[in-house]
VOBA-1610 file (N, C-alpha, C; in pm, whole numbers, padded with zeros to 5 digits, always signed):
BEGIN
Met+01778-01412+00729Met+01696-01338+00823Met+01768-01211+00866Ala+01700-01097+00861Ala+01762-00969+00896Ala+01791-00963+01046Ala+01902-00899+01080Ala+01938-00884+01221Ala+01857-00774+01288Tyr+01822-00670+01213Tyr+01750-00555+01268Tyr+01639-00511+01174Asp+01538-00453+01233Asp+01442-00377+01154Asp+01444-00234+01209Arg+01382-00143+01138Arg+01375-00001+01179Arg+01515+00055+01202Val+01590+00065+01090Val+01729+00110+01093Val+01738+00251+01037Leu+01815+00337+01107Leu+01838+00474+01063Leu+01985+00489+01028Val+02013+00535+00906Val+02151+00551+00859Val+02181+00699+00845Gly+02291+00743+00906Gly+02335+00882+00892Gly+02444+00894+00787Leu+02423+00982+00689Leu+02520+00998+00580Leu+02559+01143+00562Asp+02683+01164+00513Asp+02715+01292+00454Asp+02684+01278+00304Leu+02737+01365+00223Leu+02706+01357+00081Leu+02826+01310-00001Ser+02909+01228+00062Ser+03023+01167-00007Ser+02978+01035-00068Glu+02992+01023-00197Glu+02942+00904-00266Glu+03015+00777-00222Ser+03149+00785-00204Ser+03224+00665-00166Ser+03188+00620-00026Asn+03176+00715+00069Asn+03136+00680+00204Asn+02995+00624+00207Ala+02907+00683+00128Ala+02767+00640+00127Ala+02756+00494+00084Glu+02828+00457-00020Glu+02821+00320-00070Glu+02865+00221+00037Leu+02975+00253+00105Leu+03028+00164+00208Leu+02929+00147+00322Ile+02875+00257+00371Ile+02785+00253+00487Ile+02652+00188+00452Leu+02596+00221+00337Leu+02469+00161+00297Leu+02483+00012+00272Glu+02597-00030+00220Glu+02620-00173+00199Glu+02617-00247+00332Arg+02683-00191+00434Arg+02682-00253+00566Arg+02540-00257+00623Ala+02468-00148+00610Ala+02331-00145+00662Ala+02246-00254+00597Cys+02264-00273+00468Cys+02184-00373+00396Cys+02227-00516+00429His+02346-00534+00485His+02384-00667+00533His+02305-00707+00658Leu+02257-00606+00731Leu+02192-00632+00859Leu+02043-00609+00858Ala+01990-00545+00755Ala+01847-00513+00752Ala+01796-00515+00609Asp+01668-00541+00594Asp+01605-00533+00463Asp+01593-00388+00420Ala+01602-00363+00291Ala+01605-00227+00238Ala+01482-00147+00279Glu+01367-00214+00283Glu+01244-00141+00317Glu+01239-00099+00463Glu+01329-00153+00545Glu+01332-00117+00687Glu+01439-00013+00718Ile+01504+00039+00614Ile+01613+00136+00633Ile+01568+00275+00590Glu+01598+00373+00674Glu+01577+00513+00638Glu+01712+00584+00646Val+01739+00667+00546Val+01866+00739+00538Val+01843+00886+00570Leu+01931+00940+00653Leu+01915+01077+00703Leu+02044+01155+00683His+02031+01276+00629His+02142+01371+00625His+02101+01493+00705Val+02188+01533+00799Val+02159+01648+00884Val+02261+01757+00855Ser+02212+01876+00821Ser+02299+01990+00798Ser+02278+02090+00911Glu+02387+02122+00979Glu+02375+02204+01099Glu+02352+02351+01069His+02416+02402+00962His+02409+02546+00937His+02348+02582+00801Leu+02331+02484+00716Leu+02269+02505+00586Leu+02335+02620+00510His+02263+02731+00483His+02315+02831+00390His+02448+02891+00434Ser+02476+02896+00564Ser+02603+02954+00609Ser+02723+02869+00568His+02698+02744+00529His+02806+02657+00483His+02807+02641+00331Tyr+02720+02710+00263Tyr+02707+02692+00118Tyr+02706+02828+00049Glu+02816+02903+00066Glu+02822+03037+00011Glu+02811+03038-00141Glu+02850+02925-00205Glu+02847+02922-00351Glu+02707+02942-00407Tyr+02605+02907-00329Tyr+02468+02928-00376Tyr+02441+03076-00398Ala+02490+03159-00309Ala+02462+03302-00317Ala+02520+03365-00443Ser+02633+03314-00489Ser+02697+03372-00607Ser+02637+03319-00737Asn+02578+03202-00733Asn+02527+03141-00856Asn+02379+03165-00880Gln+02304+03186-00773Gln+02161+03201-00788Gln+02111+03311-00697Ser+01992+03359-00726Ser+01931+03465-00645Ser+01815+03406-00567Phe+01816+03426-00434Phe+01710+03377-00348Phe+01656+03494-00266Pro+01525+03498-00249Pro+01464+03612-00178Pro+01505+03621-00031Asn+01536+03506+00030Asn+01573+03506+00171Asn+01648+03377+00204Ser+01700+03370+00326Ser+01778+03253+00365Ser+01693+03128+00371Glu+01563+03143+00403Glu+01475+03026+00410Glu+01462+02960+00272Ala+01450+03041+00167Ala+01442+02987+00032Ala+01571+02918-00008Leu+01683+02978+00034Leu+01813+02916+00006Leu+01825+02782+00078Asp+01784+02777+00206Asp+01789+02652+00280Asp+01703+02545+00214Ala+01585+02584+00166Ala+01496+02488+00100Ala+01562+02432-00026Ala+01631+02517-00101Ala+01698+02472-00223Ala+01812+02377-00190Ile+01887+02409-00085Ile+01998+02323-00044Ile+01946+02187-00001Met+01839+02185+00078Met+01783+02059+00126Met+01729+01975+00010Lys+01668+02042-00087Lys+01616+01969-00203Lys+01728+01905-00282Glu+01836+01979-00303Glu+01949+01922-00377Glu+02013+01808-00299Ala+02028+01825-00166Ala+02086+01719-00084Ala+02000+01593-00091Asp+01869+01610-00089Asp+01781+01494-00096Asp+01793+01422-00230Ser+01819+01498-00335Ser+01839+01433-00465Ser+01965+01347-00465His+02068+01395-00392His+02190+01314-00378His+02160+01187-00299Leu+02085+01200-00190Leu+02050+01081-00112Leu+01973+00981-00196Glu+01880+01030-00275Glu+01801+00941-00360Glu+01892+00864-00456Arg+01991+00932-00509Arg+02085+00867-00602Arg+02168+00762-00529Phe+02211+00792-00406Phe+02288+00695-00329Phe+02205+00572-00295Cys+02079+00596-00258Cys+01994+00489-00206Cys+01939+00398-00315Arg+01917+00451-00433Arg+01849+00377-00539Arg+01912+00241-00568Pro+02046+00230-00581Pro+02104+00099-00613Pro+02081-00007-00505Phe+02054+00037-00382Phe+02032-00056-00272Phe+01884-00086-00248Gly+01798-00025-00327Gly+01655-00046-00311Gly+01596+00026-00191Ile+01668+00126-00137Ile+01620+00203-00022Ile+01539+00322-00073Thr+01418+00333-00027Thr+01329+00438-00076Thr+01304+00549+00025Lys+01337+00527+00151Lys+01311+00627+00254Lys+01437+00707+00283His+01430+00838+00262His+01544+00925+00291His+01493+01066+00316Arg+01565+01137+00403Arg+01525+01273+00441Arg+01648+01359+00464Val+01630+01489+00445Val+01731+01589+00481Val+01670+01679+00585Leu+01740+01697+00697Leu+01691+01781+00805Leu+01797+01882+00845Gly+01752+01995+00899Gly+01844+02094+00952Gly+01844+02088+01103Gly+01954+02130+01164Gly+01964+02132+01309Gly+02095+02073+01356His+02111+02066+01487His+02232+02005+01542His+02226+01855+01517Pro+02325+01798+01448Pro+02316+01658+01405Pro+02286+01559+01516Ala+02361+01565+01626Ala+02339+01467+01733Ala+02200+01483+01793Lys+02158+01606+01815Lys+02026+01631+01873Lys+01916+01578+01781Val+01928+01606+01652Val+01827+01559+01556Val+01824+01406+01554Leu+01942+01345+01554Leu+01948+01198+01551Leu+01882+01139+01674His+01910+01197+01790His+01848+01146+01912His+01696+01154+01903Glu+01647+01266+01852Glu+01502+01282+01840Glu+01443+01179+01745Gln+01514+01147+01638Gln+01464+01053+01539Gln+01465+00909+01590Thr+01548+00882+01691Thr+01558+00744+01740Thr+01481+00719+01868Glu+01412+00819+01918Glu+01337+00801+02043Glu+01227+00697+02028Val+01171+00686+01908Val+01060+00594+01886Val+01087+00511+01760Asp+01072+00380+01774Asp+01065+00291+01658Asp+01193+00283+01576Val+01309+00294+01638Val+01437+00269+01571Val+01519+00179+01663Asn+01576+00071+01609Asn+01656-00016+01696Asn+01801-00029+01654Leu+01842+00042+01547Leu+01983+00048+01511Leu+02011+00176+01433Val+02119+00243+01472Val+02170+00358+01397Val+02302+00317+01333Val+02322+00353+01207Val+02445+00321+01135Val+02512+00452+01096Ile+02638+00468+01137Ile+02715+00588+01107Ile+02854+00548+01062Gly+02940+00644+01034Gly+03075+00617+00988Gly+03180+00671+01082Thr+03297+00609+01081Thr+03410+00655+01161Thr+03539+00629+01087His+03637+00713+01114His+03769+00692+01056His+03862+00623+01154Gly+03808+00564+01260Gly+03884+00475+01347Gly+04004+00538+01412Arg+04122+00483+01385Arg+04244+00527+01453Arg+04277+00673+01425His+04222+00729+01320His+04255+00865+01282His+04159+00965+01344Gly+04082+00922+01441Gly+03991+01013+01508Gly+03851+01003+01452Trp+03756+01027+01535Trp+03617+01017+01491Trp+03581+01130+01399Arg+03512+01094+01293Arg+03452+01195+01206Arg+03317+01138+01165Leu+03218+01163+01244Leu+03085+01111+01212Leu+03038+01171+01082Leu+02969+01093+01005Leu+02919+01143+00877Leu+02795+01229+00895Leu+02763+01261+01020Leu+02659+01359+01047Leu+02720+01492+01087Gly+02850+01500+01096Gly+02916+01623+01130Gly+02919+01651+01278Ser+02896+01552+01361Ser+02890+01573+01505Ser+02996+01489+01574Thr+03011+01506+01706Thr+03106+01425+01781Thr+03046+01288+01808Pro+03129+01186+01817Pro+03077+01051+01837Pro+03014+01031+01974Asn+03073+01091+02075Asn+03018+01070+02209Asn+02873+01113+02217Ala+02842+01226+02157Ala+02706+01278+02163Ala+02608+01182+02098Val+02651+01116+01991Val+02561+01024+01921Val+02549+00892+01997Ile+02662+00829+02027Ile+02656+00697+02087Ile+02598+00701+02228His+02640+00799+02308His+02598+00800+02447His+02465+00868+02469Gly+02410+00926+02365Gly+02279+00986+02380Gly+02172+00918+02299Thr+02209+00812+02227Thr+02115+00743+02141Thr+02055+00623+02214Pro+01923+00615+02222Pro+01860+00509+02301Pro+01848+00376+02228Cys+01939+00349+02137Cys+01940+00219+02068Cys+02083+00184+02034Ser+02104+00069+01976Ser+02239+00027+01940Ser+02291+00107+01821Val+02424+00119+01813Val+02489+00198+01708Val+02596+00115+01640Leu+02590+00107+01508Leu+02694+00043+01429Leu+02782+00152+01368Ala+02909+00151+01403Ala+03005+00246+01347Ala+03086+00175+01239Val+03069+00220+01116Val+03135+00157+01002Val+03270+00224+00980Arg+03374+00145+00980Arg+03509+00197+00965Arg+03532+00242+00821Ile+03558+00372+00803Ile+03583+00427+00671Ile+03731+00412+00638Asn+03758+00334+00536Asn+03895+00312+00491Asn+03915+00388+00361Asp+04008+00481+00362Asp+04028+00565+00244Asp+04070+00485+00121Lys+04116+00361+00143Lys+04160+00278+00030Lys+04047+00195-00029Ser+03930+00198+00033Ser+03821+00113-00015Ser+03689+00188-00006Thr+03606+00174-00108Thr+03476+00239-00109Thr+03362+00139-00092His+03395+00011-00073His+03292-00090-00052His+03348-00201+00034Thr+03260-00282+00089Thr+03303-00392+00174Thr+03339-00512+00088Asp+03398-00613+00151Asp+03426-00738+00079Asp+03321-00842+00111Gly+03198-00795+00131Gly+03087-00885+00161Gly+03045-00874+00305Pro+02948-00953+00346Pro+02899-00950+00485Pro+03010-00983+00583Tyr+02985-00951+00710Tyr+03082-00980+00815Tyr+03117-01128+00817Lys+03244-01156+00843Lys+03292-01294+00846Lys+03334-01340+00985Arg+03384-01247+01068Arg+03433-01286+01200Arg+03401-01176+01301Leu+03327-01212+01404Leu+03289-01118+01509Leu+03372-01144+01635Leu+03419-01037+01696Leu+03483-01046+01827Leu+03388-00981+01927Val+03333-01062+02017Val+03232-01017+02113Val+03298-01001+02250Val+03289-00882+02307Val+03354-00851+02434Val+03251-00858+02546Leu+03275-00946+02642Leu+03182-00964+02754Leu+03252-00929+02885Asp+03178-00861+02975Asp+03236-00828+03105Asp+03194-00928+03214Leu+03117-01030+03174Leu+03075-01141+03260Leu+02967-01102+03362Thr+02907-00983+03348Thr+02789-00951+03427Thr+02667-01008+03355Asp+02552-01002+03420Asp+02429-01052+03358Asp+02400-00981+03227Glu+02444-00856+03214Glu+02417-00779+03093Glu+02489-00834+02971Ser+02591-00916+02993Ser+02665-00974+02882Ser+02575-01055+02788Ser+02468-01112+02842Ser+02379-01191+02759Ser+02314-01105+02650Gln+02290-00976+02679Gln+02233-00888+02578Gln+02332-00863+02464Val+02458-00844+02499Val+02561-00823+02397Val+02574-00946+02309Leu+02576-01062+02369Leu+02589-01187+02294Leu+02467-01210+02204Ala+02349-01174+02253Ala+02228-01192+02172Ala+02233-01109+02045His+02283-00986+02055His+02296-00903+01935His+02399-00963+01839Ala+02510-01011+01894Ala+02611-01074+01809Ala+02555-01195+01735Glu+02474-01272+01803Glu+02415-01390+01739Glu+02321-01350+01625Lys+02247-01240+01644Lys+02160-01192+01536Lys+02241-01151+01414Val+02351-01081+01438Val+02436-01039+01327Val+02497-01161+01259Ala+02543-01258+01338Ala+02603-01378+01281Ala+02502-01456+01197Glu+02379-01463+01246Glu+02276-01536+01171Glu+02246-01467+01038Ala+02248-01332+01039Ala+02217-01257+00917Ala+02331-01260+00816Thr+02454-01271+00864Thr+02570-01258+00775Thr+02649-01386+00755Gly+02625-01487+00838Gly+02703-01609+00830Gly+02839-01599+00898Ala+02859-01498+00980Ala+02988-01475+01045Ala+03011-01575+01159Ala+03137-01603+01185Ala+03177-01681+01301Ala+03192-01588+01421Ile+03166-01641+01540Ile+03174-01561+01663Ile+03289-01611+01750Glu+03370-01516+01797Glu+03466-01542+01903Glu+03431-01449+02020Val+03445-01501+02140Val+03403-01428+02260Val+03524-01408+02349Cys+03541-01286+02400Cys+03657-01259+02484Cys+03619-01187+02612His+03704-01204+02712His+03694-01126+02835His+03834-01079+02870Val+03845-00952+02912Val+03974-00894+02946Val+03982-00874+03097Leu+04077-00943+03158Leu+04106-00920+03299Leu+04195-00796+03310Lys+04165-00710+03404Lys+04235-00582+03411Lys+04382-00598+03448Asn+04413-00695+03528Asn+04550-00714+03573Asn+04594-00858+03550Arg+04724-00879+03544Arg+04776-01015+03536Arg+04743-01085+03668Thr+04658-01182+03664Thr+04610-01247+03785Thr+04651-01393+03787Ser+04599-01464+03882Ser+04635-01604+03897Ser+04572-01690+03788Glu+04627-01809+03773Glu+04569-01905+03678Glu+04427-01940+03717Ala+04398-01939+03847Ala+04263-01968+03893Ala+04163-01863+03844Ala+04205-01736+03843Ala+04116-01629+03796Ala+04088-01643+03647Glu+04189-01680+03570Glu+04168-01701+03427Glu+04076-01819+03403Thr+04094-01924+03481Thr+04007-02041+03468Thr+03864-02005+03503Gln+03845-01924+03606Gln+03711-01881+03646Gln+03645-01799+03536Ala+03722-01709+03474Ala+03668-01628+03366Ala+03630-01714+03246Leu+03715-01813+03215Leu+03686-01902+03104Leu+03560-01984+03131Asp+03544-02030+03254Asp+03422-02102+03291Asp+03299-02014+03275Ala+03313-01887+03311Ala+03201-01794+03297Ala+03164-01775+03150Leu+03265-01764+03064Leu+03237-01754+02920Leu+03166-01878+02870Arg+03208-01993+02917Arg+03140-02118+02878Arg+02993-02114+02915Gly+02965-02057+03031Gly+02826-02048+03075Gly+02743-01958+02984Phe+02800-01846+02942Phe+02725-01754+02856Phe+02699-01813+02718Val+02793-01890+02665Val+02775-01942+02529Val+02710-02079+02527Ser+02675-02130+02644Ser+02608-02259+02651Ser+02482-02257+02565Gly+02469-02351+02477Gly+02354-02355+02388Gly+02376-02283+02256Cys+02488-02210+02246Cys+02522-02141+02122Cys+02619-02229+02041Asp+02627-02202+01916Asp+02718-02277+01829Asp+02855-02209+01831Ile+02917-02208+01949Ile+03046-02144+01968Ile+03139-02244+02035Gly+03247-02278+01968Gly+03337-02382+02018Gly+03432-02333+02125Glu+03497-02427+02191Glu+03590-02397+02299Glu+03705-02308+02251Asp+03751-02330+02127Asp+03864-02252+02077Asp+03826-02108+02043Ala+03697-02076+02052Ala+03650-01939+02026Ala+03632-01859+02154Leu+03672-01916+02268Leu+03662-01847+02397Leu+03800-01797+02436Leu+03813-01667+02455Leu+03943-01604+02477Leu+03942-01526+02607Val+04041-01550+02692Val+04060-01472+02814Val+04200-01413+02808Thr+04209-01282+02826Thr+04338-01215+02824Thr+04341-01114+02937His+04449-01043+02951His+04460-00945+03059His+04535-00822+03009Gly+04510-00710+03075Gly+04576-00585+03037Gly+04477-00472+03031Gln+04516-00363+02968Gln+04428-00248+02950Gln+04319-00287+02850Thr+04194-00269+02891Thr+04082-00328+02816Thr+04082-00289+02670Ala+04083-00160+02641Ala+04073-00116+02502Ala+04190-00167+02419Ala+04311-00158+02473Ala+04429-00202+02399Ala+04422-00351+02368Glu+04372-00430+02463Glu+04361-00573+02441Glu+04254-00605+02336Ile+04144-00530+02338Ile+04041-00550+02238Ile+04097-00520+02099His+04170-00409+02087His+04230-00373+01958His+04327-00482+01912Arg+04411-00531+02004Arg+04509-00633+01970Arg+04440-00762+01924Leu+04339-00804+02000Leu+04269-00927+01965Leu+04196-00913+01831Ala+04135-00798+01810Ala+04062-00778+01684Ala+04157-00790+01565Asp+04275-00731+01577Asp+04373-00742+01469Asp+04425-00885+01456Glu+04458-00946+01569Glu+04516-01080+01569Glu+04419-01183+01514Arg+04293-01171+01550Arg+04192-01269+01508Arg+04125-01231+01376Glu+04170-01119+01317Glu+04117-01071+01189Glu+03966-01050+01194Ala+03921-00993+01303Ala+03778-00962+01318Ala+03741-00844+01227Asp+03624-00851+01167Asp+03576-00736+01091Asp+03464-00662+01163Leu+03426-00712+01282Leu+03330-00640+01367Leu+03358-00673+01512Val+03374-00570+01595Val+03384-00585+01739Val+03249-00548+01798Val+03198-00632+01887Val+03067-00609+01950Val+03090-00584+02099Val+03047-00467+02146Val+03063-00430+02287Val+02930-00377+02338Gly+02921-00354+02467Gly+02800-00300+02526Gly+02819-00158+02572Thr+02712-00081+02572Thr+02715+00055+02622Thr+02586+00083+02696His+02596+00167+02798His+02477+00206+02874His+02411+00331+02817Gly+02459+00377+02701Gly+02393+00487+02633Gly+02382+00612+02717Lys+02261+00650+02755Lys+02239+00775+02826Lys+02289+00769+02969His+02322+00653+03019His+02355+00639+03160His+02504+00645+03187Gly+02576+00721+03109Gly+02717+00742+03139Gly+02806+00698+03025Arg+02933+00731+03035Arg+03027+00710+02926Arg+03089+00571+02928Glu+03072+00497+03035Glu+03146+00373+03046Glu+03080+00257+02971Leu+03156+00191+02890Leu+03111+00066+02831Leu+03107-00040+02939Val+03023-00142+02920Val+03018-00248+03020Val+03147-00330+03021Thr+03235-00308+02925Thr+03365-00372+02931Thr+03454-00305+03034Gly+03415-00191+03085Gly+03495-00119+03182Gly+03585-00016+03119Ser+03580+00002+02989Ser+03663+00100+02920Ser+03576+00211+02865Ser+03637+00326+02839Ser+03560+00436+02782Ser+03526+00406+02638Ala+03413+00461+02592Ala+03372+00437+02454Ala+03474+00491+02356Asn+03533+00604+02388Asn+03634+00660+02299Asn+03748+00562+02278Ala+03803+00509+02386Ala+03921+00423+02376Ala+03893+00298+02295Val+03777+00238+02314Val+03745+00114+02242Val+03711+00143+02097Leu+03624+00237+02073Leu+03571+00257+01939Leu+03667+00331+01848His+03745+00424+01903His+03833+00502+01817His+03955+00425+01771Gly+03994+00324+01843Gly+04119+00259+01813Gly+04109+00135+01729Ala+03990+00094+01694Ala+03974-00032+01620Ala+03999-00012+01471Asn+04051-00115+01407Asn+04071-00113+01262Asn+03954-00173+01187Cys+03846-00204+01258Cys+03730-00267+01195Cys+03604-00197+01244Asp+03490-00243+01197Asp+03363-00187+01240Asp+03338-00220+01387Glu+03252-00139+01453Glu+03218-00163+01593Glu+03067-00152+01609Leu+03010-00245+01683Leu+02869-00242+01719Leu+02860-00217+01868Ala+02806-00100+01903Ala+02785-00066+02044Ala+02641-00104+02080Val+02625-00209+02156Val+02494-00261+02192Val+02439-00183+02310Arg+02325-00125+02291Arg+02261-00048+02397Arg+02203-00143+02502Ile+02258-00139+02624Ile+02213-00226+02731Ile+02079-00176+02786Val+01985-00265+02796Val+01852-00234+02851Val+01852-00275+02998Thr+01830-00179+03086Thr+01828-00209+03228Thr+01682-00215+03277Thr+01657-00296+03376Thr+01522-00312+03429Thr+01515-00263+03572
//
């Protein structure tokens, strides 16, 4: 069963990156529910080679030729995955992506280079995409040593802040686990070294959230320290291939874990799913 429908994937025109990101998207959604988008911010101003090789009556004709060629690349990338919907658009990448996700999209898939700094495959900054997108965002970790995944996700690390909103984060993790067969571990980070009673209280709260889920006692983790650093440490220690956190999207930069999106998402060695919290 697919975890998501109505998925939008942002790609550059790098074949190795495209394969990795599209493979992840297809682990979570059926091919017919995926649309692939490439956004070029400046078009002809970034493609001077066109001017020397061909003659175009105006910049609009040149832009049309560039978009047509880019779309042919997307078609080639998508064909092996059975994805038939793809488009090339001009404009500011983050702004275009936000416009495309306002209606009928529930997951955006993009790429990141993790510890080496964000480099969205749309050519934009990550904050603009994640914090302005009204749906959840999957950031696929681009590893220069690998052009494909080793299969669906196997181990999820789900970060809960123990507020009522944590149930939304856990629900998304369960959908991903059901689609991929991954195991779930759930963690909470206490900001300071506190009493044993506080740790016990946090552990009890985690038990309450996972009640009714197929999550064992040994998969409940309570730690303390700087939130982002602890998430990174746990993800490496537990060999997680996806960290699941919550974000309020348009309502500010703070993740519901209490850490900034930059600190959590940029420092991970694995993929990250930022779950868009729905407030009532």
